[in-house]
Backbone as JSON, one array per atom type, in Angstrom:
{
  "sequence": "QMFYNELHQGLTSVEALNQAKRRYLAAADNLRSHPRYWAAFALLGRSDKLQLPEQVAEPLASEEESSPFTMATGVVVTLALIGLTLIVLRLRSRRRSA",
  "N": [[5.57, -41.62, -54.6], [7.65, -42.0, -56.47], [8.56, -39.35, -56.71], [9.69, -38.74, -54.26], [11.77, -40.68, -54.21], [13.39, -39.71, -56.18], [14.09, -37.19, -54.98], [15.55, -38.17, -52.82], [17.74, -39.1, -54.09], [19.07, -36.8, -54.53], [18.32, -34.86, -56.22], [16.97, -31.56, -57.11], [13.87, -30.06, -56.09], [12.37, -29.28, -58.28], [13.58, -30.69, -60.44], [13.26, -33.32, -59.45], [10.41, -33.65, -59.45], [9.94, -33.29, -62.15], [11.38, -35.45, -63.22], [9.99, -37.5, -61.95], [7.41, -37.35, -63.14], [8.04, -37.94, -65.79], [9.07, -40.6, -65.48], [6.64, -41.82, -64.56], [4.93, -41.45, -66.78], [6.32, -43.0, -68.63], [5.81, -45.49, -67.66], [3.16, -45.72, -67.62], [-0.16, -46.79, -68.83], [-2.13, -46.31, -71.83], [-4.57, -45.14, -70.92], [-3.95, -44.18, -68.33], [-1.96, -42.38, -68.91], [-2.98, -40.0, -69.65], [-3.32, -36.46, -69.13], [-4.92, -35.9, -67.01], [-4.32, -37.57, -64.91], [-1.72, -36.87, -64.07], [-1.03, -34.17, -64.46], [-1.85, -32.32, -62.48], [-0.04, -32.19, -60.37], [1.99, -30.01, -58.93], [4.8, -27.9, -58.12], [5.15, -26.12, -55.13], [6.59, -23.45, -53.42], [10.0, -23.52, -52.1], [12.63, -24.45, -54.35], [15.0, -25.64, -54.13], [17.63, -28.04, -53.29], [16.71, -30.55, -50.88], [17.33, -31.33, -47.46], [17.4, -34.47, -46.59], [16.52, -37.1, -44.34], [18.49, -40.06, -43.63], [17.12, -42.42, -43.68], [14.11, -43.0, -45.21], [10.64, -42.73, -44.38], [8.53, -45.62, -44.54], [6.13, -46.07, -47.24], [2.52, -45.82, -47.2], [0.49, -48.67, -47.2], [-0.33, -49.97, -50.42], [-3.13, -50.52, -52.64], [-2.67, -53.07, -53.58], [-1.25, -54.17, -51.53], [-2.92, -54.46, -49.34], [-4.2, -55.66, -46.3], [-5.64, -58.9, -45.5], [-7.55, -58.66, -43.56], [-8.51, -56.04, -43.86], [-9.62, -56.25, -46.35], [-11.61, -58.16, -45.8], [-13.18, -56.75, -44.02], [-14.22, -54.77, -45.68], [-15.77, -56.33, -47.45], [-17.66, -57.28, -45.66], [-18.93, -54.94, -44.74], [-19.95, -54.0, -47.16], [-21.78, -56.14, -47.92], [-23.51, -55.73, -45.68], [-24.62, -53.28, -46.21], [-25.9, -53.78, -48.63], [-27.83, -55.67, -47.75], [-29.28, -54.1, -45.93], [-30.4, -52.22, -47.68], [-32.02, -53.84, -49.24], [-33.87, -54.78, -47.35], [-35.07, -52.29, -46.65], [-36.22, -51.61, -49.16], [-37.99, -53.81, -49.45], [-39.76, -53.32, -47.28], [-40.91, -50.89, -48.02], [-42.26, -51.66, -50.4], [-44.19, -53.36, -49.29], [-45.68, -51.6, -47.75], [-46.8, -50.01, -49.69], [-48.43, -51.77, -51.08], [-50.27, -52.44, -49.19]],
  "CA": [[6.77, -42.4, -54.25], [8.74, -41.67, -57.38], [9.06, -38.04, -56.43], [10.54, -38.84, -53.05], [12.87, -41.45, -54.56], [14.23, -38.8, -56.9], [14.6, -36.31, -53.94], [16.45, -38.87, -51.98], [18.91, -39.25, -54.9], [19.89, -35.61, -54.5], [17.89, -33.85, -57.21], [16.19, -30.47, -56.62], [12.49, -30.33, -56.09], [11.86, -29.12, -59.58], [14.11, -31.8, -61.16], [12.61, -34.5, -58.97], [9.1, -33.66, -59.97], [10.01, -33.49, -63.59], [11.75, -36.86, -63.4], [8.89, -38.39, -61.46], [6.41, -37.26, -64.17], [8.56, -38.64, -66.93], [8.95, -42.04, -65.18], [5.25, -42.18, -64.56], [4.46, -41.49, -68.09], [6.97, -44.12, -69.36], [5.29, -46.7, -67.22], [1.65, -45.74, -67.6], [-0.73, -47.27, -70.06], [-2.79, -45.26, -72.53], [-5.54, -44.51, -70.1], [-3.24, -43.48, -67.22], [-1.05, -41.34, -69.44], [-3.81, -38.78, -69.82], [-2.9, -35.39, -68.19], [-5.84, -35.84, -65.87], [-3.69, -38.32, -63.83], [-0.4, -36.45, -63.61], [-0.73, -32.69, -64.52], [-2.16, -31.48, -61.35], [1.12, -32.11, -59.42], [2.87, -28.79, -59.13], [5.66, -27.66, -57.02], [4.94, -24.88, -54.51], [7.59, -23.21, -52.43], [11.35, -23.57, -52.53], [12.96, -25.52, -55.32], [16.4, -26.06, -53.91], [17.79, -29.4, -52.72], [16.34, -30.75, -49.56], [18.13, -32.16, -46.63], [16.48, -35.57, -46.24], [17.19, -38.12, -43.41], [19.07, -41.18, -44.27], [16.07, -43.41, -43.9], [12.76, -42.42, -45.56], [9.62, -43.59, -43.87], [7.81, -46.51, -45.49], [4.88, -45.55, -47.69], [1.37, -46.52, -46.8], [0.16, -49.81, -47.98], [-1.12, -49.6, -51.48], [-4.25, -51.35, -52.72], [-2.22, -54.42, -53.8], [-0.74, -54.72, -50.33], [-3.95, -54.4, -48.29], [-4.21, -56.93, -45.51], [-6.87, -59.73, -45.65], [-8.52, -58.13, -42.61], [-9.04, -54.84, -44.5], [-10.48, -56.72, -47.46], [-12.76, -58.77, -45.25], [-14.07, -55.66, -43.46], [-14.87, -54.11, -46.8], [-16.81, -57.2, -47.94], [-18.79, -57.34, -44.7], [-19.7, -53.64, -44.85], [-20.72, -53.95, -48.5], [-22.9, -56.95, -47.8], [-24.5, -55.2, -44.79], [-25.33, -52.21, -46.92], [-26.8, -54.41, -49.63], [-28.92, -56.21, -46.99], [-30.11, -52.97, -45.44], [-31.11, -51.64, -48.89], [-33.06, -54.85, -49.64], [-34.87, -54.68, -46.32], [-35.78, -50.97, -46.83], [-37.06, -51.74, -50.34], [-39.09, -54.76, -49.21], [-40.72, -52.67, -46.45], [-41.59, -49.92, -48.8], [-43.16, -52.29, -51.31], [-45.32, -53.93, -48.47], [-46.57, -50.51, -47.37], [-47.5, -49.6, -50.89], [-49.53, -52.81, -51.47], [-51.24, -52.62, -48.12]],
  "C": [[7.93, -42.04, -55.11], [9.32, -40.31, -57.1], [10.02, -38.05, -55.29], [11.79, -39.64, -53.32], [13.91, -40.49, -55.24], [14.88, -37.67, -55.9], [15.77, -36.92, -53.18], [17.82, -39.15, -52.74], [19.64, -37.91, -55.11], [19.43, -34.5, -55.52], [17.14, -32.7, -56.44], [14.68, -30.82, -56.67], [11.93, -30.29, -57.51], [12.39, -30.33, -60.49], [13.38, -33.14, -60.75], [11.19, -34.7, -59.45], [9.04, -33.99, -61.46], [10.34, -34.93, -63.92], [10.7, -37.79, -62.98], [7.78, -38.46, -62.48], [6.84, -38.1, -65.36], [8.53, -40.2, -66.65], [7.55, -42.57, -65.17], [4.66, -42.34, -65.94], [5.05, -42.67, -68.98], [6.32, -45.44, -68.87], [3.75, -46.84, -67.36], [1.08, -46.23, -68.9], [-1.45, -46.06, -70.76], [-3.81, -44.48, -71.74], [-4.9, -43.65, -69.04], [-2.25, -42.42, -67.68], [-1.71, -40.05, -69.73], [-3.44, -37.74, -68.81], [-3.72, -35.37, -66.92], [-5.13, -36.59, -64.71], [-2.38, -37.75, -63.35], [-0.26, -34.89, -63.69], [-1.02, -31.88, -63.45], [-0.98, -31.37, -60.35], [1.96, -30.96, -59.84], [3.65, -28.48, -57.92], [5.37, -26.23, -56.43], [6.03, -24.68, -53.53], [9.01, -23.27, -52.99], [11.75, -24.71, -53.39], [14.42, -25.93, -55.16], [16.42, -27.53, -53.38], [17.43, -29.47, -51.26], [17.24, -31.58, -48.74], [17.16, -33.3, -46.08], [17.22, -36.47, -45.21], [17.65, -39.28, -44.22], [18.05, -42.25, -44.59], [14.76, -42.7, -44.09], [11.75, -43.37, -45.05], [8.91, -44.41, -44.96], [6.53, -45.93, -45.96], [3.7, -46.38, -47.11], [1.06, -47.68, -47.63], [-0.71, -49.41, -49.2], [-2.36, -50.62, -51.64], [-3.81, -52.8, -52.84], [-1.74, -55.03, -52.47], [-1.68, -54.64, -49.13], [-3.98, -55.77, -47.6], [-5.6, -57.62, -45.72], [-7.98, -59.16, -44.67], [-9.2, -56.9, -43.13], [-10.02, -55.22, -45.54], [-11.75, -57.35, -46.92], [-13.78, -57.77, -44.67], [-14.82, -54.99, -44.58], [-15.99, -54.97, -47.35], [-17.97, -57.2, -47.0], [-19.57, -56.06, -44.67], [-20.46, -53.53, -46.04], [-21.91, -54.78, -48.39], [-23.93, -56.44, -46.79], [-25.27, -54.07, -45.47], [-26.33, -52.75, -47.9], [-28.03, -55.0, -48.86], [-29.84, -55.2, -46.43], [-31.01, -52.4, -46.54], [-32.23, -52.58, -49.3], [-34.2, -54.81, -48.63], [-35.67, -53.41, -46.4], [-36.83, -51.09, -48.09], [-38.23, -52.65, -50.18], [-40.15, -54.06, -48.34], [-41.52, -51.63, -47.18], [-42.61, -50.52, -49.8], [-44.36, -52.89, -50.49], [-46.23, -52.8, -48.12], [-47.37, -50.01, -48.59], [-48.63, -50.55, -51.19], [-50.58, -52.89, -50.39], [-52.33, -51.51, -48.12]]
}
């Protein structure tokens, strides 16, 4: 999102990526400032200014903005998988003891 905000302000692609990386590093904690989290982003293609529309599309919901339905679905699926695993383990132990 930082990259696109910089592009929308009129920077070239190279400048926008550079500025986005700097802002990310300024806001990141010690763990997230490791190059593993930011060094892979590289610019491919033209590096001139882009013609962007006035309104930029809204980003997808982040983990913090997930709906309660999505979270409930995740909990139900996780509990179902745990239940299935317990059933399979119980059946295996009964077969071995028989």
